[in-house]
C-alpha positions as a printed Julia matrix, in Angstrom:
364×3 Matrix{Float64}:
  74.39  -47.05   16.69
  73.39  -43.54   15.72
  73.19  -40.97   18.48
  70.06  -39.38   16.97
  66.89  -40.64   18.72
  64.93  -40.12   15.5
  67.26  -42.33   13.46
  67.3   -44.97   16.19
  63.52  -45.06   16.17
  63.38  -45.24   12.36
  65.79  -48.19   12.33
  63.65  -49.88   14.97
  60.58  -49.42   12.72
  62.47  -50.97    9.8
  63.45  -54.01   11.87
  59.93  -54.38   13.26
  58.33  -54.42    9.79
  60.96  -56.84    8.47
  60.49  -59.21   11.42
  56.67  -59.34   11.15
  55.65  -58.39    7.59
  52.05  -58.19    6.4
  50.41  -58.89    3.06
  48.21  -55.82    3.62
  50.93  -53.2     3.51
  54.58  -52.49    2.82
  56.72  -49.47    3.65
  60.39  -48.55    3.44
  62.46  -45.36    3.63
  64.27  -43.94    0.63
  67.91  -44.85    0.26
  69.02  -41.22    0.39
  66.49  -39.96    2.97
  65.54  -41.96    6.04
  62.77  -39.49    6.91
  60.79  -40.06    3.71
  59.0   -43.39    3.43
  57.0   -44.81    0.54
  54.12  -47.11    1.45
  51.85  -49.47   -0.45
  48.57  -50.75    1.02
  45.69  -52.96   -0.06
  42.12  -51.77    0.12
  40.12  -53.47    2.86
  37.71  -56.25    1.93
  33.98  -55.55    1.82
  34.62  -51.89    0.99
  34.64  -49.79   -2.16
  38.44  -50.08   -2.11
  38.63  -53.89   -2.11
  41.2   -55.15   -4.61
  42.84  -51.74   -4.9
  46.55  -51.06   -4.48
  47.35  -47.59   -3.15
  50.78  -45.96   -2.98
  51.87  -42.89   -1.06
  54.48  -41.12    1.04
  55.04  -40.81    4.8
  57.06  -37.69    5.62
  58.59  -37.99    9.07
  59.6   -34.79   10.9
  63.1   -34.41   12.39
  61.46  -34.66   15.84
  59.93  -38.09   15.11
  58.58  -39.95   17.1
  57.68  -36.97   19.27
  55.83  -35.28   16.41
  53.49  -36.91   13.87
  54.23  -37.33   10.15
  52.55  -35.98    7.03
  50.66  -38.4     4.78
  50.58  -37.89    1.0
  48.73  -40.19   -1.43
  50.1   -40.76   -4.93
  47.46  -43.2    -6.23
  43.96  -41.85   -6.98
  41.42  -43.46   -4.67
  38.34  -41.24   -4.6
  38.86  -40.81   -0.84
  42.03  -38.7    -0.64
  43.48  -36.15   -2.99
  46.85  -36.96   -4.54
  49.89  -34.82   -3.81
  48.23  -33.21   -0.76
  49.17  -33.54    2.91
  45.87  -35.01    4.06
  44.29  -34.19    7.39
  44.01  -37.23    9.64
  43.87  -37.53   13.41
  47.3   -39.21   13.39
  48.95  -36.81   10.92
  50.82  -33.54   11.41
  47.52  -31.64   11.24
  46.73  -32.89   14.77
  49.97  -33.0    16.78
  47.98  -32.79   20.01
  46.59  -36.31   19.4
  49.87  -37.98   18.51
  51.61  -40.39   20.89
  55.37  -41.13   20.64
  54.68  -44.85   21.16
  53.04  -45.03   17.74
  55.14  -45.99   14.75
  55.03  -46.81   11.04
  52.95  -49.97   11.5
  50.14  -48.13   13.26
  50.21  -45.45   10.56
  49.82  -48.04    7.79
  47.0   -49.92    9.51
  45.26  -46.65   10.34
  45.43  -45.51    6.7
  43.77  -48.75    5.56
  41.11  -48.36    8.24
  40.43  -44.69    7.37
  39.88  -45.31    3.64
  36.19  -46.32    3.96
  35.36  -43.6     6.51
  33.34  -40.49    5.52
  35.33  -37.6     4.08
  33.71  -35.07    6.46
  35.18  -32.14    4.57
  38.7   -32.57    6.0
  41.7   -31.17    4.17
  42.62  -33.42    1.25
  39.49  -35.56    1.66
  37.24  -36.59   -1.25
  33.69  -37.92   -1.19
  33.34  -39.7    -4.51
  30.57  -42.15   -5.25
  31.04  -45.89   -4.59
  31.0   -46.6    -8.33
  33.82  -44.13   -8.95
  35.88  -45.53   -6.07
  35.46  -49.11   -7.29
  36.52  -48.05  -10.77
  39.63  -46.37   -9.36
  40.36  -49.48   -7.25
  40.51  -51.61  -10.42
  42.73  -49.07  -12.16
  45.03  -48.68   -9.15
  46.7   -52.07   -9.69
  48.42  -50.58  -12.76
  49.97  -47.72  -10.82
  53.75  -47.71  -10.6
  56.07  -45.42   -8.66
  59.19  -44.42  -10.56
  61.11  -44.29   -7.28
  60.08  -47.68   -5.9
  59.2   -49.85   -8.9
  61.71  -51.45  -11.22
  61.27  -51.93  -14.93
  58.0   -53.69  -15.69
  56.92  -53.65  -12.02
  53.89  -52.06  -10.39
  53.34  -51.05   -6.79
  51.43  -54.29   -6.23
  54.7   -56.19   -6.71
  56.07  -54.46   -3.61
  53.58  -56.23   -1.34
  54.85  -59.52    0.1
  53.21  -62.76   -1.02
  52.47  -64.66    2.15
  50.95  -67.98    3.05
  47.46  -67.49    4.44
  47.04  -67.53    8.19
  43.29  -67.77    7.87
  40.56  -66.01    5.97
  38.9   -66.17    2.56
  40.32  -65.38   -0.83
  40.14  -61.8    -1.94
  39.1   -60.42   -5.3
  42.6   -60.92   -6.74
  42.96  -64.49   -5.48
  45.34  -63.65   -2.63
  44.12  -64.77    0.76
  43.79  -62.03    3.3
  44.95  -62.13    6.88
  41.9   -61.63    9.09
  43.53  -61.49   12.54
  42.63  -58.37   14.5
  45.24  -55.64   14.54
  47.22  -55.0    17.69
  46.31  -51.34   17.26
  42.59  -51.92   16.81
  41.59  -49.96   19.92
  43.93  -47.06   19.14
  42.65  -46.84   15.56
  39.02  -46.83   16.69
  39.82  -44.0    19.08
  41.51  -42.11   16.25
  38.38  -42.51   14.11
  36.25  -41.16   16.93
  38.6   -38.21   17.43
  38.53  -37.5    13.7
  34.73  -37.46   13.75
  34.58  -35.25   16.85
  37.1   -32.81   15.44
  35.11  -32.5    12.22
  31.91  -31.92   14.21
  33.6   -29.1    16.15
  34.96  -27.53   12.95
  31.55  -27.82   11.28
  29.78  -26.17   14.24
  32.36  -23.38   14.24
  31.86  -22.86   10.52
  28.1   -22.68   11.01
  28.5   -20.1    13.77
  30.85  -18.08   11.56
  28.3   -18.31    8.78
  25.56  -17.0    11.05
  27.76  -14.13   12.16
  28.55  -13.28    8.55
  24.87  -13.41    7.64
  24.02  -11.14   10.57
  26.78   -8.73    9.57
  25.47   -8.76    6.01
  21.94   -8.0     7.2
  23.19   -5.15    9.38
  25.21   -3.73    6.48
  22.19   -3.98    4.18
  19.96   -2.26    6.73
  22.51    0.5     7.23
  22.84    0.99    3.49
  19.06    1.18    3.16
  18.81    3.67    6.02
  21.53    5.85    4.52
  19.8     5.75    1.15
  16.49    6.74    2.67
  18.18    9.56    4.59
  19.74   10.87    1.41
  16.41   10.72   -0.37
  14.6    12.57    2.41
  17.18   15.37    2.66
  15.99   18.61    0.97
  17.83   19.36   -2.24
  18.46   22.95   -3.26
  17.44   23.37   -6.89
  18.95   26.09   -8.99
  16.51   28.13  -11.04
  16.6    27.09  -14.68
  14.94   30.17  -16.12
  14.79   33.76  -15.04
  11.38   35.48  -14.82
  10.37   36.6   -18.3
  10.27   40.32  -17.65
  11.51   40.94  -14.11
  15.01   42.29  -13.6
  17.1    40.52  -10.99
  18.08   42.9    -8.22
  19.6    42.61   -4.78
  18.61   44.42   -1.62
  21.49   46.87   -1.98
  20.22   47.99   -5.41
  22.85   45.97   -7.28
  21.46   43.68   -9.98
  22.97   40.19  -10.32
  23.86   39.26  -13.86
  23.08   35.82  -15.26
  25.66   33.13  -16.04
  28.19   34.54  -13.59
  28.66   37.94  -15.27
  29.86   40.89  -13.25
  27.38   42.85  -11.07
  25.62   45.8   -12.63
  24.14   48.94  -11.21
  20.64   49.09   -9.88
  19.56   51.29  -12.77
  20.45   48.61  -15.29
  18.11   45.7   -15.87
  18.6    42.27  -17.31
  16.42   41.48  -20.25
  15.83   37.78  -20.83
  16.89   36.32  -24.14
  14.24   36.88  -26.79
  12.29   39.47  -24.76
  11.79   43.07  -25.9
  13.65   45.72  -23.92
  11.55   48.16  -21.87
  10.34   51.26  -23.65
  11.84   53.61  -21.09
  15.36   52.46  -21.8
  16.32   51.79  -25.42
  20.05   51.46  -24.59
  21.32   48.1   -23.4
  24.14   47.9   -20.93
  27.11   46.29  -22.73
  27.96   44.27  -19.63
  24.59   42.55  -19.72
  24.61   41.93  -23.46
  27.22   39.21  -22.98
  24.63   37.07  -21.24
  23.74   34.04  -23.4
  21.79   31.8   -21.04
  18.7    32.29  -18.91
  20.04   30.49  -15.84
  21.0    32.4   -12.73
  23.57   31.56  -10.13
  22.44   31.74   -6.51
  24.14   34.32   -4.38
  26.39   32.47   -1.92
  25.71   33.11    1.72
  28.4    35.12    3.48
  30.88   32.94    5.27
  31.23   33.93    8.92
  34.7    35.02    9.85
  36.55   32.65   12.15
  36.49   33.55   15.78
  39.5    35.47   16.96
  41.91   33.43   18.99
  44.37   34.42   21.59
  47.67   34.17   19.75
  49.72   34.58   22.89
  47.9    31.74   24.67
  48.28   29.5    21.61
  52.01   30.16   21.55
  52.28   29.33   25.25
  50.34   26.08   24.93
  51.98   25.01   21.69
  55.56   25.73   22.79
  56.77   23.01   25.21
  59.74   25.12   26.31
  57.48   27.83   27.66
  54.94   25.48   29.24
  57.41   23.05   30.85
  57.29   23.46   34.66
  60.49   21.5    35.25
  62.37   23.69   32.83
  61.02   26.75   34.59
  62.32   25.46   37.91
  65.77   24.74   36.48
  65.97   28.22   34.98
  65.06   29.77   38.33
  67.65   27.63   40.12
  70.42   28.62   37.71
  69.36   32.26   38.01
  69.79   32.09   41.79
  73.25   30.54   41.37
  74.26   33.25   38.89
  73.07   36.0    41.25
  74.97   34.4    44.11
  78.16   34.19   42.03
  77.79   37.8    40.96
  77.48   38.91   44.58
  80.5    36.84   45.57
  82.49   38.39   42.75
  81.38   41.85   43.84
  82.45   41.1    47.42
  85.86   39.94   46.23
  86.29   43.06   44.14
  85.42   45.23   47.14
  87.95   43.41   49.28
  90.64   43.81   46.62
  89.91   47.52   46.42
  90.19   47.81   50.2
  93.48   45.93   50.18
  94.87   48.21   47.5
  93.82   51.25   49.55
  95.56   49.86   52.64
  98.75   49.2    50.67
  98.79   52.75   49.37
  98.29   54.11   52.89
 101.14   52.01   54.25
 103.41   53.15   51.4
 102.82   56.76   52.18
């Protein structure tokens, strides 16, 4: 026997389905991958899926049975999207609800039971009309899986033909088994959990929608307020025309030329285009004759000089070497050591000099 608990459990599921088969469903792993199963189920009687044959995949995780599988439908049903890992309370989308005691049989019976339930906006769920679902149920009997079906076979041929154990004939003439499932209570709880989870998600979405609406209203109000503020701010308008006969002069007796020309003396005047020059002055200043427009540029206000800053203080504060107290202490400590060493050296030199003097005296 395999040492892997997952493979041991999968083999136990295979034996359990082979020992007690059902005419409502069939499932088996692929020959080359024990963790991928293909299933075939019948639509439940008295539902929009009655008479339908639906095929799909069960993708078991390596941690099975401690983690739930993914469910993927391959046959169109009008209830679940095809090729999508659908969200069910017993699928990998809700690992917190999964129980290791559950196996492949519960998954198959739960899928059949979940087909007629409301879509509720879950991932991979569809909410097609009853007429569309019944039409797809009739067409589903023609579906064939290239992996599971042989030549000329459909997925319906994978379901076992069993002698009836009670019940009425179905739409296709095969008698249905009507005994209650051993997992009936668990499946009903799963339905309730699915409904509750959708209600929580829906309430959360509504709250998020309200928050987004409130944020949108606030943004709109702010935009309106900003627009009104911009409209109410005074706008400085540039003069479009100079006075017809008044020269433009400044307080310091320097006339300002139009269209950005250079300043002129106070004695010179600017004559607007088309106006006659004054009688007192028949000569026109050549600097003002270059003016071709009647618009004037406003004199910019003088920009105040920046306040003087203490350069020395800035250097002290900006330089970490100068402002570091620990570094200052270390420098002082080393300075004391250096002074001490210098004094010791001086003392030694004095002693050497004294010794040399004594030696000379003794020699004499």
